[in-house]
N, C-alpha and C positions, 0 to 999 in steps of 0.2 A: 555538760562540757567537762572534759578532763584535760588538765594542764600537765599531767605527768610526763617528764622527759622532754618538755618543750623548752626552746631557748628563745629569748627575746632581747631586743636592743632598742634603745630610745631613738626615735626619728625626729622628735621635737620635745622641748622642755622649756619651762619658764626660766628666766634669767637667774633666779635664786636656787635653781637645782644644782646638785653636784654631779648628776649623771650626764653622759655624753654618748655619742655613737660608739665610743670605745668600751662602754660599760655593757657587759653581757650578763644576763640573768638566766640561770638554769633552774627551772621549776620542777618540783616533785609534788605529787598529790596522792593522798590516801583517804578515801571516802571524801568528806567535805573539808579536810584539812590540807592546806597548801603551804609549802615552804620553798624557799629559794636561797641560793648562795649567789652572790654577784660581786664583780670587781671590774676594774678597768677605768681608764681615764683618770679622773680625780679621786677615785675610790680604791683604797688598798684592799678592803674586805668589807662585805656587807651581807646581812641575812634578813630575811623576812619570814613572818608566819601569819597565816590568815585563814579565813573561812570562805568557802565558795558556796553560793546558793544554787538552786536548780537552774537558773538562767545563766550561770557562769560568772555572775558578779562577785567580786572579791572585796572583802574588808580585811585590811592587813595592818600590821605594825612592823616597822623596820628599824634596824640600827646598823650603823656603818662607821668605819674609821676612814677619814679622808687622808689625802697626801700630806696635809699639814699635821697629822697626828691627832686631830680632833675626833671625839666620839659624838656622833650625831644620831638623833632618834626622830621618828615621825609616825604619822598615821596616813594611810592611803586607801582610797576607794577606786576600784577599777571596774569598768564596764566593757565587755567584749563586743567586738564587731567581727563578723566573718567576712574576709576580703574575697574578691572575685577569684583569687588563686587558691582559696580554701584555707589559707593561713589566718591566724588570729591577730587582730589589732586591738590593743588595750587603751582605752581612754581613761586617764587617771587624774584624779583630783587629790591633792595631798597637802599636808600641813606639818611643818617642823614642830616637834614638841621639845626641842632644845634650840640653842642659839637664839636667833631673832624671832622664832615662832611664826614666821611668815608662811603664806600659802602659795600654792602653784598648781600648774597642770602640766601633764606630760602625755605623750603618745608613744607606746612601745609596739613594735611589730615583731612577729615570730620570724625567726631566721632558720 
């Protein structure tokens, strides 16, 4: 599975997430290394870097600056699902490594 030039947005997130449906992720991939820039909603600017395995699972680290001016960091694991329309849905489990260090879950869909 290749995520290069694909765009995603959250369709659901835990209450402790800073993402919303206004947050847009733009993915790039070279071999098994994935990166993304994202922003929108409560996030002024964010980036992630990760590794993709042969099944399309992603292990990533992210950092972002929110609208309050806080620098936030975290770890995320994503599992892909191919939807009936052929687009990708990502089921994510994540944890803040800054702030309250809470955990959460999100679902992103390709747009």
